[in-house]
Backbone atoms as SQL, in Angstrom:
CREATE TABLE atoms (id INTEGER PRIMARY KEY, chain TEXT, resi INTEGER, resn TEXT, atom TEXT, x REAL, y REAL, z REAL);
INSERT INTO atoms VALUES
  (1, 'A', 1, 'MET', 'N', 37.362, 30.333, -19.447),
  (2, 'A', 1, 'MET', 'CA', 37.796, 30.872, -20.719),
  (3, 'A', 1, 'MET', 'C', 38.027, 29.717, -21.692),
  (4, 'A', 2, 'LYS', 'N', 37.654, 29.957, -22.928),
  (5, 'A', 2, 'LYS', 'CA', 37.885, 28.982, -23.979),
  (6, 'A', 2, 'LYS', 'C', 39.273, 29.247, -24.560),
  (7, 'A', 3, 'CYS', 'N', 40.015, 28.171, -24.841),
  (8, 'A', 3, 'CYS', 'CA', 41.373, 28.310, -25.363),
  (9, 'A', 3, 'CYS', 'C', 41.454, 27.717, -26.765),
  (10, 'A', 4, 'ILE', 'N', 41.902, 28.538, -27.710),
  (11, 'A', 4, 'ILE', 'CA', 42.169, 28.096, -29.070),
  (12, 'A', 4, 'ILE', 'C', 43.680, 28.176, -29.274),
  (13, 'A', 5, 'SER', 'N', 44.304, 27.050, -29.604),
  (14, 'A', 5, 'SER', 'CA', 45.750, 27.012, -29.818),
  (15, 'A', 5, 'SER', 'C', 46.061, 27.103, -31.303),
  (16, 'A', 6, 'VAL', 'N', 47.023, 27.956, -31.630),
  (17, 'A', 6, 'VAL', 'CA', 47.470, 28.143, -33.011),
  (18, 'A', 6, 'VAL', 'C', 48.954, 27.778, -33.026),
  (19, 'A', 7, 'TYR', 'N', 49.282, 26.701, -33.730),
  (20, 'A', 7, 'TYR', 'CA', 50.625, 26.142, -33.671),
  (21, 'A', 7, 'TYR', 'C', 51.550, 26.740, -34.733),
  (22, 'A', 8, 'THR', 'N', 52.133, 27.873, -34.382),
  (23, 'A', 8, 'THR', 'CA', 53.139, 28.543, -35.199),
  (24, 'A', 8, 'THR', 'C', 53.933, 29.474, -34.286),
  (25, 'A', 9, 'ASP', 'N', 55.163, 29.747, -34.684),
  (26, 'A', 9, 'ASP', 'CA', 55.945, 30.751, -33.958),
  (27, 'A', 9, 'ASP', 'C', 56.128, 32.002, -34.817),
  (28, 'A', 10, 'ASN', 'N', 55.380, 32.051, -35.926),
  (29, 'A', 10, 'ASN', 'CA', 55.471, 33.149, -36.875),
  (30, 'A', 10, 'ASN', 'C', 54.327, 34.140, -36.613),
  (31, 'A', 11, 'PHE', 'N', 54.661, 35.302, -36.035),
  (32, 'A', 11, 'PHE', 'CA', 53.624, 36.275, -35.689),
  (33, 'A', 11, 'PHE', 'C', 52.865, 36.758, -36.914),
  (34, 'A', 12, 'GLY', 'N', 53.561, 36.951, -38.025),
  (35, 'A', 12, 'GLY', 'CA', 52.904, 37.396, -39.251),
  (36, 'A', 12, 'GLY', 'C', 51.865, 36.397, -39.730),
  (37, 'A', 13, 'ALA', 'N', 52.217, 35.117, -39.721),
  (38, 'A', 13, 'ALA', 'CA', 51.280, 34.064, -40.139),
  (39, 'A', 13, 'ALA', 'C', 50.099, 34.000, -39.171),
  (40, 'A', 14, 'PHE', 'N', 50.382, 34.135, -37.880),
  (41, 'A', 14, 'PHE', 'CA', 49.319, 34.140, -36.871),
  (42, 'A', 14, 'PHE', 'C', 48.369, 35.311, -37.122),
  (43, 'A', 15, 'SER', 'N', 48.932, 36.487, -37.367),
  (44, 'A', 15, 'SER', 'CA', 48.114, 37.681, -37.612),
  (45, 'A', 15, 'SER', 'C', 47.229, 37.512, -38.839),
  (46, 'A', 16, 'ASP', 'N', 47.769, 36.840, -39.868),
  (47, 'A', 16, 'ASP', 'CA', 47.016, 36.640, -41.104),
  (48, 'A', 16, 'ASP', 'C', 45.751, 35.809, -40.896),
  (49, 'A', 17, 'ILE', 'N', 45.783, 34.856, -39.959),
  (50, 'A', 17, 'ILE', 'CA', 44.621, 33.975, -39.770),
  (51, 'A', 17, 'ILE', 'C', 43.829, 34.288, -38.500),
  (52, 'A', 18, 'PHE', 'N', 44.274, 35.274, -37.714),
  (53, 'A', 18, 'PHE', 'CA', 43.653, 35.563, -36.423),
  (54, 'A', 18, 'PHE', 'C', 42.139, 35.785, -36.529),
  (55, 'A', 19, 'GLU', 'N', 41.699, 36.665, -37.406),
  (56, 'A', 19, 'GLU', 'CA', 40.258, 36.949, -37.521),
  (57, 'A', 19, 'GLU', 'C', 39.489, 35.723, -37.999),
  (58, 'A', 20, 'GLU', 'N', 40.091, 34.954, -38.900),
  (59, 'A', 20, 'GLU', 'CA', 39.443, 33.728, -39.381),
  (60, 'A', 20, 'GLU', 'C', 39.266, 32.732, -38.233),
  (61, 'A', 21, 'VAL', 'N', 40.267, 32.632, -37.376),
  (62, 'A', 21, 'VAL', 'CA', 40.176, 31.749, -36.207),
  (63, 'A', 21, 'VAL', 'C', 39.038, 32.212, -35.301),
  (64, 'A', 22, 'LEU', 'N', 38.972, 33.517, -35.043),
  (65, 'A', 22, 'LEU', 'CA', 37.925, 34.045, -34.169),
  (66, 'A', 22, 'LEU', 'C', 36.529, 33.831, -34.739),
  (67, 'A', 23, 'ASN', 'N', 36.403, 33.862, -36.051),
  (68, 'A', 23, 'ASN', 'CA', 35.102, 33.709, -36.686),
  (69, 'A', 23, 'ASN', 'C', 34.721, 32.259, -36.956),
  (70, 'A', 24, 'SER', 'N', 35.603, 31.327, -36.615),
  (71, 'A', 24, 'SER', 'CA', 35.336, 29.901, -36.836),
  (72, 'A', 24, 'SER', 'C', 34.725, 29.281, -35.587),
  (73, 'A', 25, 'GLU', 'N', 33.838, 28.344, -35.817),
  (74, 'A', 25, 'GLU', 'CA', 33.256, 27.574, -34.719),
  (75, 'A', 25, 'GLU', 'C', 34.064, 26.289, -34.567),
  (76, 'A', 26, 'PHE', 'N', 34.517, 26.008, -33.362),
  (77, 'A', 26, 'PHE', 'CA', 35.269, 24.799, -33.081),
  (78, 'A', 26, 'PHE', 'C', 34.538, 23.980, -32.027),
  (79, 'A', 27, 'SER', 'N', 34.460, 22.679, -32.251),
  (80, 'A', 27, 'SER', 'CA', 33.989, 21.775, -31.206),
  (81, 'A', 27, 'SER', 'C', 35.164, 21.566, -30.261),
  (82, 'A', 28, 'GLU', 'N', 34.884, 21.162, -29.027),
  (83, 'A', 28, 'GLU', 'CA', 35.972, 20.929, -28.093),
  (84, 'A', 28, 'GLU', 'C', 36.890, 19.847, -28.641),
  (85, 'A', 29, 'ASN', 'N', 38.190, 20.097, -28.571),
  (86, 'A', 29, 'ASN', 'CA', 39.251, 19.202, -29.049),
  (87, 'A', 29, 'ASN', 'C', 39.282, 19.046, -30.568),
  (88, 'A', 30, 'GLU', 'N', 38.527, 19.866, -31.298),
  (89, 'A', 30, 'GLU', 'CA', 38.571, 19.816, -32.761),
  (90, 'A', 30, 'GLU', 'C', 39.864, 20.470, -33.248),
  (91, 'A', 31, 'GLU', 'N', 40.458, 19.852, -34.244),
  (92, 'A', 31, 'GLU', 'CA', 41.684, 20.368, -34.824),
  (93, 'A', 31, 'GLU', 'C', 41.468, 20.526, -36.319),
  (94, 'A', 32, 'ARG', 'N', 41.939, 21.643, -36.859),
  (95, 'A', 32, 'ARG', 'CA', 41.865, 21.831, -38.315),
  (96, 'A', 32, 'ARG', 'C', 43.047, 22.667, -38.768),
  (97, 'A', 33, 'GLU', 'N', 43.209, 22.719, -40.071),
  (98, 'A', 33, 'GLU', 'CA', 44.320, 23.469, -40.643),
  (99, 'A', 33, 'GLU', 'C', 43.791, 24.686, -41.382),
  (100, 'A', 34, 'LEU', 'N', 44.372, 25.849, -41.092),
  (101, 'A', 34, 'LEU', 'CA', 44.031, 27.094, -41.778),
  (102, 'A', 34, 'LEU', 'C', 45.315, 27.651, -42.370),
  (103, 'A', 35, 'GLU', 'N', 45.331, 27.784, -43.679),
  (104, 'A', 35, 'GLU', 'CA', 46.498, 28.317, -44.390),
  (105, 'A', 35, 'GLU', 'C', 47.789, 27.613, -43.979),
  (106, 'A', 36, 'GLY', 'N', 47.713, 26.287, -43.816),
  (107, 'A', 36, 'GLY', 'CA', 48.891, 25.493, -43.489),
  (108, 'A', 36, 'GLY', 'C', 49.277, 25.488, -42.024),
  (109, 'A', 37, 'ILE', 'N', 48.465, 26.105, -41.170),
  (110, 'A', 37, 'ILE', 'CA', 48.760, 26.181, -39.732),
  (111, 'A', 37, 'ILE', 'C', 47.707, 25.390, -38.973),
  (112, 'A', 38, 'THR', 'N', 48.154, 24.535, -38.066),
  (113, 'A', 38, 'THR', 'CA', 47.231, 23.744, -37.255),
  (114, 'A', 38, 'THR', 'C', 46.628, 24.615, -36.166),
  (115, 'A', 39, 'VAL', 'N', 45.299, 24.539, -36.054),
  (116, 'A', 39, 'VAL', 'CA', 44.549, 25.287, -35.049),
  (117, 'A', 39, 'VAL', 'C', 43.655, 24.293, -34.334),
  (118, 'A', 40, 'SER', 'N', 43.610, 24.364, -33.006),
  (119, 'A', 40, 'SER', 'CA', 42.742, 23.433, -32.288),
  (120, 'A', 40, 'SER', 'C', 42.075, 24.101, -31.093),
  (121, 'A', 41, 'HIS', 'N', 40.890, 23.596, -30.780),
  (122, 'A', 41, 'HIS', 'CA', 40.165, 24.027, -29.586),
  (123, 'A', 41, 'HIS', 'C', 40.735, 23.201, -28.446),
  (124, 'A', 42, 'SER', 'N', 41.391, 23.850, -27.521),
  (125, 'A', 42, 'SER', 'CA', 42.066, 23.144, -26.433),
  (126, 'A', 42, 'SER', 'C', 41.227, 23.042, -25.175),
  (127, 'A', 43, 'GLY', 'N', 39.944, 23.333, -25.284),
  (128, 'A', 43, 'GLY', 'CA', 39.066, 23.226, -24.128),
  (129, 'A', 43, 'GLY', 'C', 39.025, 24.505, -23.322),
  (130, 'A', 44, 'ASP', 'N', 38.480, 24.388, -22.147),
  (131, 'A', 44, 'ASP', 'CA', 38.381, 25.532, -21.245),
  (132, 'A', 44, 'ASP', 'C', 39.568, 25.544, -20.297),
  (133, 'A', 45, 'VAL', 'N', 40.022, 26.731, -19.964),
  (134, 'A', 45, 'VAL', 'CA', 41.112, 26.875, -18.998),
  (135, 'A', 45, 'VAL', 'C', 40.594, 27.674, -17.807),
  (136, 'A', 46, 'PRO', 'N', 41.067, 27.347, -16.613),
  (137, 'A', 46, 'PRO', 'CA', 40.631, 28.094, -15.424),
  (138, 'A', 46, 'PRO', 'C', 41.230, 29.495, -15.401),
  (139, 'A', 47, 'GLU', 'N', 40.604, 30.387, -14.658),
  (140, 'A', 47, 'GLU', 'CA', 41.055, 31.776, -14.575),
  (141, 'A', 47, 'GLU', 'C', 42.515, 31.879, -14.128),
  (142, 'A', 48, 'HIS', 'N', 42.957, 31.015, -13.215),
  (143, 'A', 48, 'HIS', 'CA', 44.322, 31.126, -12.702),
  (144, 'A', 48, 'HIS', 'C', 45.371, 30.729, -13.749),
  (145, 'A', 49, 'TYR', 'N', 44.969, 30.078, -14.836),
  (146, 'A', 49, 'TYR', 'CA', 45.913, 29.704, -15.896),
  (147, 'A', 49, 'TYR', 'C', 46.555, 30.956, -16.492),
  (148, 'A', 50, 'LEU', 'N', 45.756, 31.949, -16.802),
  (149, 'A', 50, 'LEU', 'CA', 46.270, 33.202, -17.365),
  (150, 'A', 50, 'LEU', 'C', 47.236, 33.862, -16.388),
  (151, 'A', 51, 'GLU', 'N', 46.851, 33.907, -15.142),
  (152, 'A', 51, 'GLU', 'CA', 47.696, 34.520, -14.113),
  (153, 'A', 51, 'GLU', 'C', 49.044, 33.801, -14.015),
  (154, 'A', 52, 'ARG', 'N', 48.994, 32.475, -13.980),
  (155, 'A', 52, 'ARG', 'CA', 50.207, 31.670, -13.851),
  (156, 'A', 52, 'ARG', 'C', 51.107, 31.814, -15.086),
  (157, 'A', 53, 'MET', 'N', 50.511, 31.754, -16.280),
  (158, 'A', 53, 'MET', 'CA', 51.302, 31.838, -17.507),
  (159, 'A', 53, 'MET', 'C', 51.907, 33.230, -17.699),
  (160, 'A', 54, 'SER', 'N', 51.175, 34.283, -17.337),
  (161, 'A', 54, 'SER', 'CA', 51.676, 35.639, -17.556),
  (162, 'A', 54, 'SER', 'C', 52.868, 35.975, -16.659),
  (163, 'A', 55, 'GLN', 'N', 53.108, 35.176, -15.638),
  (164, 'A', 55, 'GLN', 'CA', 54.246, 35.401, -14.746),
  (165, 'A', 55, 'GLN', 'C', 55.539, 34.775, -15.270),
  (166, 'A', 56, 'LYS', 'N', 55.430, 33.931, -16.288),
  (167, 'A', 56, 'LYS', 'CA', 56.608, 33.269, -16.834),
  (168, 'A', 56, 'LYS', 'C', 57.328, 34.212, -17.798),
  (169, 'A', 57, 'PRO', 'N', 58.651, 34.328, -17.678),
  (170, 'A', 57, 'PRO', 'CA', 59.387, 35.273, -18.524),
  (171, 'A', 57, 'PRO', 'C', 59.372, 34.926, -20.013),
  (172, 'A', 58, 'GLU', 'N', 59.154, 33.672, -20.370),
  (173, 'A', 58, 'GLU', 'CA', 59.163, 33.274, -21.773),
  (174, 'A', 58, 'GLU', 'C', 57.806, 33.426, -22.454),
  (175, 'A', 59, 'VAL', 'N', 56.813, 33.925, -21.728),
  (176, 'A', 59, 'VAL', 'CA', 55.460, 34.070, -22.266),
  (177, 'A', 59, 'VAL', 'C', 55.181, 35.542, -22.579),
  (178, 'A', 60, 'VAL', 'N', 54.742, 35.792, -23.817),
  (179, 'A', 60, 'VAL', 'CA', 54.330, 37.136, -24.228),
  (180, 'A', 60, 'VAL', 'C', 52.810, 37.198, -24.086),
  (181, 'A', 61, 'VAL', 'N', 52.312, 38.255, -23.445),
  (182, 'A', 61, 'VAL', 'CA', 50.872, 38.420, -23.246),
  (183, 'A', 61, 'VAL', 'C', 50.400, 39.621, -24.060),
  (184, 'A', 62, 'MET', 'N', 49.381, 39.378, -24.895),
  (185, 'A', 62, 'MET', 'CA', 48.778, 40.451, -25.692),
  (186, 'A', 62, 'MET', 'C', 47.295, 40.481, -25.372),
  (187, 'A', 63, 'LYS', 'N', 46.712, 41.660, -25.337),
  (188, 'A', 63, 'LYS', 'CA', 45.294, 41.785, -25.004),
  (189, 'A', 63, 'LYS', 'C', 44.545, 42.605, -26.045),
  (190, 'A', 64, 'ASP', 'N', 43.336, 42.160, -26.313),
  (191, 'A', 64, 'ASP', 'CA', 42.380, 42.933, -27.102),
  (192, 'A', 64, 'ASP', 'C', 41.287, 43.288, -26.094),
  (193, 'A', 65, 'LYS', 'N', 41.464, 44.416, -25.420),
  (194, 'A', 65, 'LYS', 'CA', 40.553, 44.790, -24.335),
  (195, 'A', 65, 'LYS', 'C', 39.130, 44.997, -24.815),
  (196, 'A', 66, 'GLN', 'N', 38.977, 45.496, -26.025),
  (197, 'A', 66, 'GLN', 'CA', 37.642, 45.768, -26.555),
  (198, 'A', 66, 'GLN', 'C', 36.808, 44.491, -26.649),
  (199, 'A', 67, 'ARG', 'N', 37.449, 43.389, -27.024),
  (200, 'A', 67, 'ARG', 'CA', 36.728, 42.118, -27.169),
  (201, 'A', 67, 'ARG', 'C', 36.950, 41.162, -26.007),
  (202, 'A', 68, 'GLY', 'N', 37.766, 41.558, -25.035),
  (203, 'A', 68, 'GLY', 'CA', 38.015, 40.708, -23.877),
  (204, 'A', 68, 'GLY', 'C', 38.862, 39.488, -24.193),
  (205, 'A', 69, 'ILE', 'N', 39.703, 39.583, -25.218),
  (206, 'A', 69, 'ILE', 'CA', 40.524, 38.462, -25.665),
  (207, 'A', 69, 'ILE', 'C', 41.953, 38.646, -25.159),
  (208, 'A', 70, 'THR', 'N', 42.545, 37.554, -24.699),
  (209, 'A', 70, 'THR', 'CA', 43.952, 37.551, -24.317),
  (210, 'A', 70, 'THR', 'C', 44.671, 36.540, -25.187),
  (211, 'A', 71, 'ILE', 'N', 45.856, 36.891, -25.641),
  (212, 'A', 71, 'ILE', 'CA', 46.672, 35.993, -26.462),
  (213, 'A', 71, 'ILE', 'C', 47.988, 35.762, -25.732),
  (214, 'A', 72, 'LEU', 'N', 48.313, 34.496, -25.536),
  (215, 'A', 72, 'LEU', 'CA', 49.593, 34.122, -24.947),
  (216, 'A', 72, 'LEU', 'C', 50.450, 33.537, -26.056),
  (217, 'A', 73, 'GLN', 'N', 51.715, 33.948, -26.139),
  (218, 'A', 73, 'GLN', 'CA', 52.628, 33.375, -27.115),
  (219, 'A', 73, 'GLN', 'C', 53.818, 32.833, -26.366),
  (220, 'A', 74, 'HIS', 'N', 54.079, 31.543, -26.570),
  (221, 'A', 74, 'HIS', 'CA', 55.243, 30.913, -25.954),
  (222, 'A', 74, 'HIS', 'C', 55.668, 29.734, -26.815),
  (223, 'A', 75, 'GLY', 'N', 56.967, 29.582, -26.964),
  (224, 'A', 75, 'GLY', 'CA', 57.468, 28.503, -27.810),
  (225, 'A', 75, 'GLY', 'C', 56.929, 28.643, -29.221),
  (226, 'A', 76, 'GLN', 'N', 56.330, 27.581, -29.724),
  (227, 'A', 76, 'GLN', 'CA', 55.806, 27.592, -31.084),
  (228, 'A', 76, 'GLN', 'C', 54.289, 27.557, -31.093),
  (229, 'A', 77, 'VAL', 'N', 53.679, 28.233, -30.126),
  (230, 'A', 77, 'VAL', 'CA', 52.216, 28.241, -30.050),
  (231, 'A', 77, 'VAL', 'C', 51.706, 29.594, -29.565),
  (232, 'A', 78, 'PHE', 'N', 50.580, 29.998, -30.149),
  (233, 'A', 78, 'PHE', 'CA', 49.813, 31.138, -29.666),
  (234, 'A', 78, 'PHE', 'C', 48.547, 30.548, -29.058),
  (235, 'A', 79, 'GLU', 'N', 48.188, 30.980, -27.863),
  (236, 'A', 79, 'GLU', 'CA', 46.943, 30.543, -27.237),
  (237, 'A', 79, 'GLU', 'C', 46.012, 31.742, -27.161),
  (238, 'A', 80, 'ILE', 'N', 44.857, 31.609, -27.794),
  (239, 'A', 80, 'ILE', 'CA', 43.854, 32.670, -27.771),
  (240, 'A', 80, 'ILE', 'C', 42.856, 32.313, -26.676),
  (241, 'A', 81, 'LEU', 'N', 42.774, 33.140, -25.650),
  (242, 'A', 81, 'LEU', 'CA', 41.852, 32.913, -24.536),
  (243, 'A', 81, 'LEU', 'C', 40.634, 33.803, -24.729),
  (244, 'A', 82, 'LEU', 'N', 39.505, 33.156, -24.910),
  (245, 'A', 82, 'LEU', 'CA', 38.255, 33.859, -25.184),
  (246, 'A', 82, 'LEU', 'C', 37.324, 33.754, -23.988),
  (247, 'A', 83, 'PRO', 'N', 36.661, 34.852, -23.630),
  (248, 'A', 83, 'PRO', 'CA', 35.691, 34.771, -22.538),
  (249, 'A', 83, 'PRO', 'C', 34.534, 33.861, -22.947),
  (250, 'A', 84, 'VAL', 'N', 34.061, 33.073, -22.002),
  (251, 'A', 84, 'VAL', 'CA', 32.914, 32.201, -22.264),
  (252, 'A', 84, 'VAL', 'C', 31.667, 32.974, -21.879),
  (253, 'A', 85, 'LEU', 'N', 30.793, 33.166, -22.851),
  (254, 'A', 85, 'LEU', 'CA', 29.554, 33.872, -22.595),
  (255, 'A', 85, 'LEU', 'C', 28.538, 32.909, -22.006),
  (256, 'A', 86, 'GLU', 'N', 27.922, 33.305, -20.925),
  (257, 'A', 86, 'GLU', 'CA', 26.904, 32.471, -20.293),
  (258, 'A', 86, 'GLU', 'C', 25.687, 32.417, -21.191),
  (259, 'A', 87, 'GLU', 'N', 25.229, 31.209, -21.470),
  (260, 'A', 87, 'GLU', 'CA', 24.033, 31.055, -22.288),
  (261, 'A', 87, 'GLU', 'C', 22.797, 31.093, -21.414),
  (262, 'A', 88, 'ALA', 'N', 21.818, 31.828, -21.874),
  (263, 'A', 88, 'ALA', 'CA', 20.579, 31.940, -21.113),
  (264, 'A', 88, 'ALA', 'C', 19.819, 30.618, -21.171),
  (265, 'A', 89, 'VAL', 'N', 19.290, 30.205, -20.030),
  (266, 'A', 89, 'VAL', 'CA', 18.517, 28.968, -19.957),
  (267, 'A', 89, 'VAL', 'C', 17.048, 29.352, -19.933),
  (268, 'A', 90, 'ASN', 'N', 16.304, 28.852, -20.907),
  (269, 'A', 90, 'ASN', 'CA', 14.872, 29.165, -20.976),
  (270, 'A', 90, 'ASN', 'C', 14.055, 28.131, -20.255);
């Protein structure tokens, strides 16, 4: 899964830029600012990361089942976990 970190603890601000974040292309470890909020591509995370984080009481887990997206919120960061689509090799 690809992880995009959004550094804010403000759900309203996160919601305002969520679609823009999803529609943006990020290189690995690229960091940029959207509407005053730092957003960065945090690389790929293993499947067990979601399992481990969702067991912590301080972590809020939100899912967009239609798009296969999971959002973790903890501390002052939202982590958007996106499924990695396998690219066809020609």
